[in-house]
Structure formats: structure tokens, C-alpha cells
LOMARNU-217978 format. One record per residue (C-alpha): residue number from 1; chain; x, y negated, z. Coordinates in Angstrom, 3 decimals. Example, Ala and Ser with C-alpha at 12.3 -4.5 7.8 and 13.67 -1.06 7.14 Angstrom:
@num = 1&cadena = A&px = 12.300&py = 4.500&pz = 7.800
@num = 2&cadena = A&px = 13.670&py = 1.060&pz = 7.140
***
This chain:
@num = 1&cadena = A&px = 0.000&py = 0.000&pz = 0.000
@num = 2&cadena = A&px = 2.779&py = -2.407&pz = 0.943
@num = 3&cadena = A&px = 4.675&py = -1.594&pz = -2.269
@num = 4&cadena = A&px = 1.561&py = -2.267&pz = -4.331
@num = 5&cadena = A&px = 1.032&py = -5.653&pz = -2.683
@num = 6&cadena = A&px = 4.670&py = -6.571&pz = -3.280
@num = 7&cadena = A&px = 4.353&py = -5.541&pz = -6.924
@num = 8&cadena = A&px = 1.230&py = -7.698&pz = -7.307
@num = 9&cadena = A&px = 2.762&py = -10.826&pz = -5.758
@num = 10&cadena = A&px = 4.748&py = -12.101&pz = -8.818
@num = 11&cadena = A&px = 1.861&py = -11.746&pz = -11.303
@num = 12&cadena = A&px = -0.537&py = -13.416&pz = -8.855
@num = 13&cadena = A&px = 1.873&py = -16.359&pz = -8.553
@num = 14&cadena = A&px = 2.004&py = -16.522&pz = -12.359
@num = 15&cadena = A&px = -1.775&py = -16.575&pz = -12.478
@num = 16&cadena = A&px = -1.993&py = -19.446&pz = -10.003
@num = 17&cadena = A&px = 0.662&py = -21.504&pz = -11.809
@num = 18&cadena = A&px = -1.053&py = -20.895&pz = -15.132
@num = 19&cadena = A&px = -4.370&py = -21.987&pz = -13.672
@num = 20&cadena = A&px = -2.828&py = -25.291&pz = -12.521
@num = 21&cadena = A&px = -1.563&py = -25.986&pz = -16.047
@num = 22&cadena = A&px = -4.910&py = -24.993&pz = -17.514
@num = 23&cadena = A&px = -6.852&py = -27.308&pz = -15.225
@num = 24&cadena = A&px = -4.599&py = -30.302&pz = -15.905
@num = 25&cadena = A&px = -4.661&py = -29.675&pz = -19.646
@num = 26&cadena = A&px = -8.438&py = -29.305&pz = -19.753
@num = 27&cadena = A&px = -8.874&py = -32.494&pz = -17.729
@num = 28&cadena = A&px = -6.696&py = -34.496&pz = -20.150
@num = 29&cadena = A&px = -8.400&py = -32.928&pz = -23.154
@num = 30&cadena = A&px = -11.886&py = -33.933&pz = -22.028
@num = 31&cadena = A&px = -10.711&py = -37.374&pz = -20.840
@num = 32&cadena = A&px = -9.251&py = -38.277&pz = -24.260
@num = 33&cadena = A&px = -11.851&py = -36.616&pz = -26.454
@num = 34&cadena = A&px = -14.066&py = -39.649&pz = -27.034
@num = 35&cadena = A&px = -11.193&py = -41.817&pz = -28.301
@num = 36&cadena = A&px = -9.873&py = -39.103&pz = -30.617
@num = 37&cadena = A&px = -13.373&py = -38.418&pz = -31.959
@num = 38&cadena = A&px = -13.617&py = -42.097&pz = -32.930
@num = 39&cadena = A&px = -10.198&py = -41.976&pz = -34.595
@num = 40&cadena = A&px = -11.054&py = -38.877&pz = -36.664
@num = 41&cadena = A&px = -14.631&py = -39.904&pz = -37.372
@num = 42&cadena = A&px = -16.028&py = -36.686&pz = -35.876
@num = 43&cadena = A&px = -18.754&py = -36.160&pz = -33.263
@num = 44&cadena = A&px = -17.415&py = -35.068&pz = -29.869
@num = 45&cadena = A&px = -19.216&py = -31.727&pz = -30.159
@num = 46&cadena = A&px = -17.555&py = -30.991&pz = -33.510
@num = 47&cadena = A&px = -14.155&py = -31.873&pz = -32.039
@num = 48&cadena = A&px = -14.824&py = -29.567&pz = -29.096
@num = 49&cadena = A&px = -15.760&py = -26.734&pz = -31.442
@num = 50&cadena = A&px = -12.694&py = -27.164&pz = -33.675
@num = 51&cadena = A&px = -9.997&py = -27.987&pz = -31.102
@num = 52&cadena = A&px = -11.187&py = -26.766&pz = -27.701
@num = 53&cadena = A&px = -12.461&py = -23.615&pz = -29.390
@num = 54&cadena = A&px = -9.068&py = -22.877&pz = -30.957
@num = 55&cadena = A&px = -7.502&py = -19.867&pz = -29.272
@num = 56&cadena = A&px = -3.812&py = -19.809&pz = -30.308
@num = 57&cadena = A&px = -2.743&py = -17.712&pz = -27.322
@num = 58&cadena = A&px = -5.515&py = -15.231&pz = -28.127
@num = 59&cadena = A&px = -4.281&py = -15.010&pz = -31.702
@num = 60&cadena = A&px = -0.640&py = -14.714&pz = -30.618
@num = 61&cadena = A&px = -1.513&py = -11.995&pz = -28.093
@num = 62&cadena = A&px = -3.508&py = -9.967&pz = -30.626
@num = 63&cadena = A&px = -0.903&py = -10.283&pz = -33.379
@num = 64&cadena = A&px = 1.917&py = -9.327&pz = -31.001
@num = 65&cadena = A&px = -0.019&py = -6.326&pz = -29.720
@num = 66&cadena = A&px = -0.759&py = -5.190&pz = -33.287
@num = 67&cadena = A&px = 2.854&py = -5.613&pz = -34.411
@num = 68&cadena = A&px = 4.049&py = -3.568&pz = -31.427
@num = 69&cadena = A&px = 1.668&py = -0.720&pz = -32.228
@num = 70&cadena = A&px = -1.160&py = -1.493&pz = -29.791
@num = 71&cadena = A&px = -4.146&py = -2.230&pz = -32.083
@num = 72&cadena = A&px = -6.644&py = -1.161&pz = -29.417
@num = 73&cadena = A&px = -5.326&py = -3.843&pz = -27.090
@num = 74&cadena = A&px = -5.589&py = -6.473&pz = -29.831
@num = 75&cadena = A&px = -9.162&py = -5.639&pz = -30.840
@num = 76&cadena = A&px = -10.517&py = -5.155&pz = -27.322
@num = 77&cadena = A&px = -8.929&py = -8.442&pz = -26.234
@num = 78&cadena = A&px = -10.706&py = -10.403&pz = -28.984
@num = 79&cadena = A&px = -14.089&py = -8.776&pz = -28.349
@num = 80&cadena = A&px = -13.756&py = -8.820&pz = -24.566
@num = 81&cadena = A&px = -12.731&py = -12.486&pz = -24.535
@num = 82&cadena = A&px = -15.866&py = -13.408&pz = -26.467
@num = 83&cadena = A&px = -18.078&py = -11.499&pz = -24.049
@num = 84&cadena = A&px = -16.288&py = -13.086&pz = -21.086
@num = 85&cadena = A&px = -16.709&py = -16.622&pz = -22.413
@num = 86&cadena = A&px = -20.334&py = -16.055&pz = -23.377
@num = 87&cadena = A&px = -21.254&py = -14.668&pz = -19.958
@num = 88&cadena = A&px = -18.998&py = -16.386&pz = -17.413
@num = 89&cadena = A&px = -18.208&py = -19.583&pz = -19.349
@num = 90&cadena = A&px = -21.571&py = -20.181&pz = -21.007
@num = 91&cadena = A&px = -23.442&py = -18.883&pz = -17.972
@num = 92&cadena = A&px = -21.745&py = -21.289&pz = -15.570
@num = 93&cadena = A&px = -22.164&py = -24.196&pz = -17.990
@num = 94&cadena = A&px = -25.912&py = -23.560&pz = -18.255
@num = 95&cadena = A&px = -26.263&py = -22.823&pz = -14.556
@num = 96&cadena = A&px = -24.977&py = -26.197&pz = -13.376
@num = 97&cadena = A&px = -26.479&py = -28.548&pz = -15.983
@num = 98&cadena = A&px = -29.269&py = -28.578&pz = -18.567
@num = 99&cadena = A&px = -28.206&py = -27.994&pz = -22.168
@num = 100&cadena = A&px = -28.754&py = -30.915&pz = -24.582
@num = 101&cadena = A&px = -31.376&py = -29.809&pz = -27.106
@num = 102&cadena = A&px = -29.480&py = -31.044&pz = -30.157
@num = 103&cadena = A&px = -29.562&py = -29.497&pz = -33.630
@num = 104&cadena = A&px = -25.743&py = -29.480&pz = -33.707
@num = 105&cadena = A&px = -25.473&py = -27.059&pz = -30.780
@num = 106&cadena = A&px = -28.089&py = -24.793&pz = -32.350
@num = 107&cadena = A&px = -26.148&py = -24.796&pz = -35.620
@num = 108&cadena = A&px = -22.919&py = -23.874&pz = -33.832
@num = 109&cadena = A&px = -24.718&py = -21.033&pz = -32.048
@num = 110&cadena = A&px = -25.797&py = -19.652&pz = -35.425
@num = 111&cadena = A&px = -22.226&py = -19.931&pz = -36.748
@num = 112&cadena = A&px = -20.943&py = -17.975&pz = -33.731
@num = 113&cadena = A&px = -23.674&py = -15.350&pz = -34.123
@num = 114&cadena = A&px = -22.951&py = -14.864&pz = -37.810
@num = 115&cadena = A&px = -19.225&py = -14.521&pz = -37.155
@num = 116&cadena = A&px = -19.937&py = -12.002&pz = -34.382
@num = 117&cadena = A&px = -22.127&py = -9.906&pz = -36.680
@num = 118&cadena = A&px = -19.376&py = -9.807&pz = -39.329
@num = 119&cadena = A&px = -16.801&py = -8.803&pz = -36.704
@num = 120&cadena = A&px = -19.096&py = -6.050&pz = -35.402
@num = 121&cadena = A&px = -19.625&py = -4.759&pz = -38.950
@num = 122&cadena = A&px = -15.851&py = -4.656&pz = -39.512
@num = 123&cadena = A&px = -15.285&py = -2.820&pz = -36.219
@num = 124&cadena = A&px = -18.203&py = -0.417&pz = -36.544
@num = 125&cadena = A&px = -16.240&py = 2.384&pz = -38.227
@num = 126&cadena = A&px = -13.386&py = 2.039&pz = -35.734
@num = 127&cadena = A&px = -10.879&py = 0.299&pz = -37.999
@num = 128&cadena = A&px = -10.524&py = -3.211&pz = -39.485
@num = 129&cadena = A&px = -8.724&py = -2.950&pz = -42.821
@num = 130&cadena = A&px = -6.596&py = -5.709&pz = -44.351
@num = 131&cadena = A&px = -9.299&py = -6.686&pz = -46.880
@num = 132&cadena = A&px = -11.832&py = -7.020&pz = -44.065
@num = 133&cadena = A&px = -9.378&py = -9.182&pz = -42.143
@num = 134&cadena = A&px = -8.920&py = -11.425&pz = -45.193
@num = 135&cadena = A&px = -12.699&py = -11.776&pz = -45.437
@num = 136&cadena = A&px = -12.980&py = -12.801&pz = -41.774
@num = 137&cadena = A&px = -10.247&py = -15.426&pz = -42.257
@num = 138&cadena = A&px = -12.086&py = -16.785&pz = -45.311
@num = 139&cadena = A&px = -15.266&py = -17.138&pz = -43.238
@num = 140&cadena = A&px = -13.418&py = -19.153&pz = -40.586
@num = 141&cadena = A&px = -11.910&py = -21.485&pz = -43.205
@num = 142&cadena = A&px = -15.328&py = -21.946&pz = -44.832
@num = 143&cadena = A&px = -17.043&py = -22.847&pz = -41.538
@num = 144&cadena = A&px = -14.330&py = -25.366&pz = -40.624
@num = 145&cadena = A&px = -14.578&py = -26.905&pz = -44.104
@num = 146&cadena = A&px = -18.361&py = -27.222&pz = -43.809
@num = 147&cadena = A&px = -18.133&py = -28.877&pz = -40.390
@num = 148&cadena = A&px = -15.417&py = -31.281&pz = -41.547
@num = 149&cadena = A&px = -17.256&py = -32.195&pz = -44.744
@num = 150&cadena = A&px = -20.747&py = -32.592&pz = -43.320
@num = 151&cadena = A&px = -20.053&py = -34.169&pz = -39.943
@num = 152&cadena = A&px = -17.031&py = -36.362&pz = -40.518
@num = 153&cadena = A&px = -17.732&py = -40.066&pz = -40.915
@num = 154&cadena = A&px = -15.304&py = -42.712&pz = -42.184
@num = 155&cadena = A&px = -13.618&py = -44.442&pz = -39.228
@num = 156&cadena = A&px = -15.311&py = -47.670&pz = -38.326
@num = 157&cadena = A&px = -12.603&py = -50.273&pz = -38.690
@num = 158&cadena = A&px = -14.836&py = -53.294&pz = -38.547
@num = 159&cadena = A&px = -16.012&py = -55.599&pz = -41.274
@num = 160&cadena = A&px = -13.025&py = -57.445&pz = -42.684
@num = 161&cadena = A&px = -13.300&py = -60.488&pz = -44.963
@num = 162&cadena = A&px = -16.820&py = -59.760&pz = -46.152
@num = 163&cadena = A&px = -17.625&py = -63.395&pz = -46.299
@num = 164&cadena = A&px = -14.947&py = -65.856&pz = -47.361
@num = 165&cadena = A&px = -16.744&py = -68.640&pz = -45.532
@num = 166&cadena = A&px = -16.666&py = -66.693&pz = -42.241
@num = 167&cadena = A&px = -14.823&py = -68.363&pz = -39.422
@num = 168&cadena = A&px = -11.127&py = -67.327&pz = -39.524
@num = 169&cadena = A&px = -10.689&py = -67.199&pz = -35.773
@num = 170&cadena = A&px = -13.605&py = -64.820&pz = -35.379
@num = 171&cadena = A&px = -12.232&py = -62.669&pz = -38.191
@num = 172&cadena = A&px = -8.781&py = -62.498&pz = -36.590
@num = 173&cadena = A&px = -10.331&py = -61.579&pz = -33.255
@num = 174&cadena = A&px = -12.234&py = -58.762&pz = -34.957
@num = 175&cadena = A&px = -9.035&py = -57.417&pz = -36.523
@num = 176&cadena = A&px = -7.181&py = -57.611&pz = -33.219
@num = 177&cadena = A&px = -9.913&py = -55.683&pz = -31.447
@num = 178&cadena = A&px = -9.859&py = -53.098&pz = -34.237
@num = 179&cadena = A&px = -6.068&py = -52.759&pz = -33.929
@num = 180&cadena = A&px = -6.338&py = -52.369&pz = -30.155
@num = 181&cadena = A&px = -8.987&py = -49.686&pz = -30.570
@num = 182&cadena = A&px = -6.834&py = -47.785&pz = -33.074
@num = 183&cadena = A&px = -3.761&py = -47.973&pz = -30.835
@num = 184&cadena = A&px = -5.806&py = -46.768&pz = -27.883
@num = 185&cadena = A&px = -7.249&py = -43.916&pz = -29.956
@num = 186&cadena = A&px = -3.784&py = -42.863&pz = -31.098
@num = 187&cadena = A&px = -2.606&py = -42.777&pz = -27.485
@num = 188&cadena = A&px = -5.645&py = -40.658&pz = -26.680
@num = 189&cadena = A&px = -4.685&py = -38.322&pz = -29.529
@num = 190&cadena = A&px = -1.185&py = -37.742&pz = -28.101
@num = 191&cadena = A&px = -2.552&py = -37.151&pz = -24.605
@num = 192&cadena = A&px = -5.229&py = -34.823&pz = -25.989
@num = 193&cadena = A&px = -2.558&py = -32.807&pz = -27.837
@num = 194&cadena = A&px = -0.500&py = -32.737&pz = -24.629
@num = 195&cadena = A&px = -3.505&py = -31.410&pz = -22.748
@num = 196&cadena = A&px = -4.098&py = -28.804&pz = -25.456
@num = 197&cadena = A&px = -0.438&py = -27.731&pz = -25.261
@num = 198&cadena = A&px = -0.682&py = -27.426&pz = -21.475
@num = 199&cadena = A&px = -3.767&py = -25.241&pz = -21.934
@num = 200&cadena = A&px = -1.918&py = -23.007&pz = -24.412
@num = 201&cadena = A&px = 1.155&py = -22.647&pz = -22.171
@num = 202&cadena = A&px = -0.981&py = -22.130&pz = -19.088
@num = 203&cadena = A&px = -3.040&py = -19.543&pz = -20.963
@num = 204&cadena = A&px = 0.103&py = -17.652&pz = -22.000
@num = 205&cadena = A&px = 1.319&py = -17.580&pz = -18.399
@num = 206&cadena = A&px = -2.063&py = -16.372&pz = -17.183
@num = 207&cadena = A&px = -2.065&py = -13.646&pz = -19.854
@num = 208&cadena = A&px = 1.336&py = -12.426&pz = -18.700
@num = 209&cadena = A&px = 0.167&py = -12.301&pz = -15.099
@num = 210&cadena = A&px = -3.034&py = -10.474&pz = -15.985
@num = 211&cadena = A&px = -1.220&py = -7.836&pz = -18.049
@num = 212&cadena = A&px = 1.192&py = -7.213&pz = -15.180
@num = 213&cadena = A&px = -1.695&py = -6.831&pz = -12.726
@num = 214&cadena = A&px = -3.448&py = -4.392&pz = -15.100
@num = 215&cadena = A&px = -0.222&py = -2.379&pz = -15.400
@num = 216&cadena = A&px = 0.142&py = -2.136&pz = -11.614
@num = 217&cadena = A&px = -3.534&py = -1.161&pz = -11.320
@num = 218&cadena = A&px = -3.083&py = 1.573&pz = -13.909
@num = 219&cadena = A&px = -5.791&py = 0.468&pz = -16.364
@num = 220&cadena = A&px = -5.742&py = 1.912&pz = -19.900
@num = 221&cadena = A&px = -5.512&py = -0.193&pz = -23.061
@num = 222&cadena = A&px = -9.261&py = -0.175&pz = -23.730
@num = 223&cadena = A&px = -10.264&py = -1.298&pz = -20.236
@num = 224&cadena = A&px = -7.336&py = -3.730&pz = -19.951
@num = 225&cadena = A&px = -8.225&py = -5.466&pz = -23.217
@num = 226&cadena = A&px = -11.940&py = -5.761&pz = -22.428
@num = 227&cadena = A&px = -11.441&py = -6.978&pz = -18.847
@num = 228&cadena = A&px = -8.149&py = -8.303&pz = -17.445
@num = 229&cadena = A&px = -6.537&py = -9.453&pz = -20.690
@num = 230&cadena = A&px = -9.826&py = -10.805&pz = -22.055
@num = 231&cadena = A&px = -10.422&py = -12.848&pz = -18.905
@num = 232&cadena = A&px = -6.860&py = -14.161&pz = -18.977
@num = 233&cadena = A&px = -6.966&py = -15.256&pz = -22.615
@num = 234&cadena = A&px = -10.312&py = -16.946&pz = -21.957
@num = 235&cadena = A&px = -8.970&py = -18.878&pz = -18.990
@num = 236&cadena = A&px = -8.382&py = -22.195&pz = -20.760
@num = 237&cadena = A&px = -11.941&py = -22.246&pz = -22.141
@num = 238&cadena = A&px = -13.287&py = -21.434&pz = -18.678
@num = 239&cadena = A&px = -11.173&py = -24.293&pz = -17.301
@num = 240&cadena = A&px = -12.606&py = -26.586&pz = -19.978
@num = 241&cadena = A&px = -16.134&py = -25.601&pz = -18.945
@num = 242&cadena = A&px = -15.393&py = -26.509&pz = -15.332
@num = 243&cadena = A&px = -13.847&py = -29.877&pz = -16.230
@num = 244&cadena = A&px = -16.642&py = -30.717&pz = -18.667
@num = 245&cadena = A&px = -19.158&py = -29.969&pz = -15.912
@num = 246&cadena = A&px = -17.384&py = -32.404&pz = -13.583
@num = 247&cadena = A&px = -17.756&py = -35.090&pz = -16.252
@num = 248&cadena = A&px = -21.350&py = -34.077&pz = -17.029
@num = 249&cadena = A&px = -20.520&py = -33.054&pz = -20.609
@num = 250&cadena = A&px = -22.285&py = -29.713&pz = -20.841
@num = 251&cadena = A&px = -22.621&py = -30.013&pz = -24.614
@num = 252&cadena = A&px = -18.835&py = -30.242&pz = -24.955
@num = 253&cadena = A&px = -18.389&py = -27.149&pz = -22.780
@num = 254&cadena = A&px = -20.904&py = -25.116&pz = -24.786
@num = 255&cadena = A&px = -19.402&py = -26.253&pz = -28.119
@num = 256&cadena = A&px = -15.951&py = -25.231&pz = -26.870
@num = 257&cadena = A&px = -17.207&py = -21.766&pz = -25.919
@num = 258&cadena = A&px = -18.966&py = -21.273&pz = -29.258
@num = 259&cadena = A&px = -15.886&py = -22.477&pz = -31.123
@num = 260&cadena = A&px = -13.684&py = -19.994&pz = -29.272
@num = 261&cadena = A&px = -16.127&py = -17.187&pz = -30.087
@num = 262&cadena = A&px = -16.070&py = -18.142&pz = -33.769
@num = 263&cadena = A&px = -12.248&py = -18.278&pz = -33.733
@num = 264&cadena = A&px = -11.802&py = -14.864&pz = -32.115
@num = 265&cadena = A&px = -14.414&py = -13.092&pz = -34.241
@num = 266&cadena = A&px = -12.858&py = -14.312&pz = -37.482
@num = 267&cadena = A&px = -9.285&py = -15.632&pz = -37.294
@num = 268&cadena = A&px = -7.945&py = -13.536&pz = -34.392
@num = 269&cadena = A&px = -9.289&py = -10.245&pz = -35.740
@num = 270&cadena = A&px = -8.554&py = -11.213&pz = -39.333
@num = 271&cadena = A&px = -4.898&py = -12.172&pz = -38.922
@num = 272&cadena = A&px = -4.254&py = -9.157&pz = -36.695
@num = 273&cadena = A&px = -5.722&py = -6.854&pz = -39.377
@num = 274&cadena = A&px = -3.377&py = -8.380&pz = -41.966
@num = 275&cadena = A&px = -0.392&py = -7.479&pz = -39.764
@num = 276&cadena = A&px = -1.586&py = -3.859&pz = -39.571
@num = 277&cadena = A&px = -4.987&py = -2.133&pz = -39.772
@num = 278&cadena = A&px = -6.769&py = -2.468&pz = -36.436
@num = 279&cadena = A&px = -7.625&py = 1.061&pz = -35.354
@num = 280&cadena = A&px = -9.929&py = 0.670&pz = -32.354
@num = 281&cadena = A&px = -12.688&py = 3.302&pz = -32.117
@num = 282&cadena = A&px = -15.609&py = 2.909&pz = -29.734
@num = 283&cadena = A&px = -15.890&py = -0.903&pz = -29.904
@num = 284&cadena = A&px = -19.109&py = -1.103&pz = -31.908
@num = 285&cadena = A&px = -21.467&py = -1.577&pz = -28.950
@num = 286&cadena = A&px = -19.267&py = -4.198&pz = -27.278
@num = 287&cadena = A&px = -18.892&py = -6.079&pz = -30.576
@num = 288&cadena = A&px = -22.677&py = -6.127&pz = -31.073
@num = 289&cadena = A&px = -23.107&py = -7.466&pz = -27.538
@num = 290&cadena = A&px = -20.641&py = -10.267&pz = -28.317
@num = 291&cadena = A&px = -22.562&py = -11.060&pz = -31.526
@num = 292&cadena = A&px = -25.932&py = -11.256&pz = -29.776
@num = 293&cadena = A&px = -24.926&py = -13.403&pz = -26.801
@num = 294&cadena = A&px = -24.687&py = -16.769&pz = -28.673
@num = 295&cadena = A&px = -28.412&py = -16.467&pz = -29.352
@num = 296&cadena = A&px = -28.905&py = -17.229&pz = -25.658
@num = 297&cadena = A&px = -28.149&py = -20.859&pz = -26.554
@num = 298&cadena = A&px = -31.108&py = -20.927&pz = -28.926
@num = 299&cadena = A&px = -33.289&py = -19.158&pz = -26.368
@num = 300&cadena = A&px = -32.258&py = -21.710&pz = -23.756
@num = 301&cadena = A&px = -33.295&py = -24.630&pz = -25.947
@num = 302&cadena = A&px = -36.630&py = -23.082&pz = -26.871
@num = 303&cadena = A&px = -37.530&py = -21.686&pz = -23.439
@num = 304&cadena = A&px = -36.174&py = -24.642&pz = -21.465
@num = 305&cadena = A&px = -34.955&py = -22.243&pz = -18.795
@num = 306&cadena = A&px = -31.328&py = -23.290&pz = -18.690
@num = 307&cadena = A&px = -30.471&py = -22.420&pz = -15.101
@num = 308&cadena = A&px = -32.320&py = -19.098&pz = -15.117
@num = 309&cadena = A&px = -30.585&py = -17.899&pz = -18.271
@num = 310&cadena = A&px = -27.249&py = -19.250&pz = -17.063
@num = 311&cadena = A&px = -27.555&py = -17.276&pz = -13.849
@num = 312&cadena = A&px = -28.507&py = -14.122&pz = -15.736
@num = 313&cadena = A&px = -25.450&py = -14.484&pz = -17.972
@num = 314&cadena = A&px = -23.076&py = -15.000&pz = -15.063
@num = 315&cadena = A&px = -24.484&py = -12.020&pz = -13.177
@num = 316&cadena = A&px = -24.497&py = -10.019&pz = -16.409
@num = 317&cadena = A&px = -20.711&py = -10.224&pz = -16.496
@num = 318&cadena = A&px = -20.569&py = -8.032&pz = -13.395
@num = 319&cadena = A&px = -22.727&py = -5.463&pz = -15.164
@num = 320&cadena = A&px = -20.415&py = -5.664&pz = -18.159
@num = 321&cadena = A&px = -17.368&py = -4.979&pz = -15.965
@num = 322&cadena = A&px = -19.096&py = -2.011&pz = -14.393
@num = 323&cadena = A&px = -20.007&py = -0.613&pz = -17.828
@num = 324&cadena = A&px = -16.435&py = -0.952&pz = -19.106
@num = 325&cadena = A&px = -14.879&py = 0.671&pz = -16.042
@num = 326&cadena = A&px = -17.452&py = 3.477&pz = -16.237
@num = 327&cadena = A&px = -16.528&py = 4.102&pz = -19.867
@num = 328&cadena = A&px = -19.916&py = 3.044&pz = -21.250
@num = 329&cadena = A&px = -18.473&py = 0.246&pz = -23.432
***
């Protein structure tokens, strides 16, 4: 018992340090998001979906696992992370605050559902071939292109010299205010990228700690990928949900979760399958569960039962853990 506790101490310290980095990074990300959204001409929810939803450490973990001959770990990590974020992350976000009933959130939920269905179809026969991976990558690129094209607006730089008879002093003041706004937005962009980097580094540290804990506990690849590793690689999105709640930005938190789900179901699985075919039998049911969970967002908007559904999702994660450990998923 004493030896086990000693063996667990270093990975637990890693987890705690990674969580500190994650929290700071998420706080900076949310703090600077409004300024960067103005600079890029994107709505805050679209920025949350595209940037906060990006899962580079998830992708790096899956690709590394595939390259080292552990395709089961790569596939279960991607699927398990989506289930974790859609139960714990989305559940907590809905539990603490009502969800804004905007069409944008509903659209993102449909994107995440569609991506999940495609991932489940690719995983259904127990292997994701290279051509299926290429198709999943193409879907991700197409969705990002649609969001960028349809939701991006030209940056509002102010009306300059529209009327030659306009008072020059007022015109100069307008330009100065526009320059100040742009400089402030650029500073926000650098801080936002710094926060995103801190989230990536913190996530990598948390992943390392979680894998070490799973090794000490003696979990197999399937269970490790669906539980410990999935929770670890989802940590930065869960941190973002917590910070967004503190700032009363539930929509941003939900968009970040849906973006991460879209990313994992398409890009993470797709790139990993290009490295080597992902042979991971027995993931069909878990993949279908991950595909169905984004529909809870639509149900929440229609039923107006945010807190009830949020609580059910959060509690449902415990049932999911029990099913995985019992070998049912």
C-alpha cells in the first residue's frame, strides 16, 4: 500500500501543476476573447468553437499512440474524450447557468452530431482505414470553411473620410480611437494565444500524469483510453467551462465543448488513421453514444430544462465509468 502511494505521488503532482496551467490559460483565453473576436470579425461563439475547441494535445496523443503501435489507445482516447466533455463539461455548464437559445449554438450542435455519426460509422467495423481518415479530415476542413465564410464580418474600422466637408478634428479623433482599438485587440490576440499555449502545455502535463496513474492502477488500453486518458486530454476544455461559468458566458463554454467534439471526431481520428490504420474493435457503442450526446443541446433549448438535463449528464458520467470498467463499453 505504501509503495503504491509513493508511486502515485509524482503523477498526482504533475496533475496538479497541469491543472494550474490549464486554469490560468483558460482564464486568459476567455478574458481576451471579445477583443480578438472584434479583430477577426467573428462572433465570440464561432471563435470559441474554432480555437477553444481545438484539441492539439488530443491530436498529438492519438498520433503518437498510433505511431508507437497502440491504435486502441488512440481511438478510445478520442471517443472517450468526447463522451467526457459532453457529460462532465456540457453537464456542468448547463447545470450552473441557462443555455442561450441562439440558432448558432443549435447549428454547432448539429455539426458535432454529424461529425460524431461519421466517426461512429468509420469505427463500426473495428478499424478506421486511411481513406476514411482522409474523409474525416475533409469534413473538418469543410465545416471550418463554412463557419469562416458565413459568420465572418469585415472588421469595423470606422467611417473614414466619407464626407470631405466633415470636421477634420472629429475625423482624426475617430481614426485615433480606431487605432487604439486595433492595438488593444492585437494585445488581446497575443494574450489569448498565450492562454491557449498554457492550456496546451498544461493539458500535456495532465495527460502524462493520468497515463502514469493508469499504469500504476493496472488499467488496460481500452479502459485507460476511455477513462483516465480521455479525462486528462479533456482537462483544458473542462477548465474553460469553469472559467466561462465564472464570467457568465455559458454560450462560450458550450461552443468550446462542441468544437472539441467536432475536432476529435474528425481531425484527431482522421490524422491518426493516416499514420496507420486504427484497429480498435468494440468501440461502436461508445462512438454512437458520443454522436448522440450533442443532441442534448437541442433538447435543452426546446424543453427549457437546462439544469435538469445538465444534472442528468453529469451524473451520467458516473454510469459511463461504471459501464467501461465493467466491460460493457
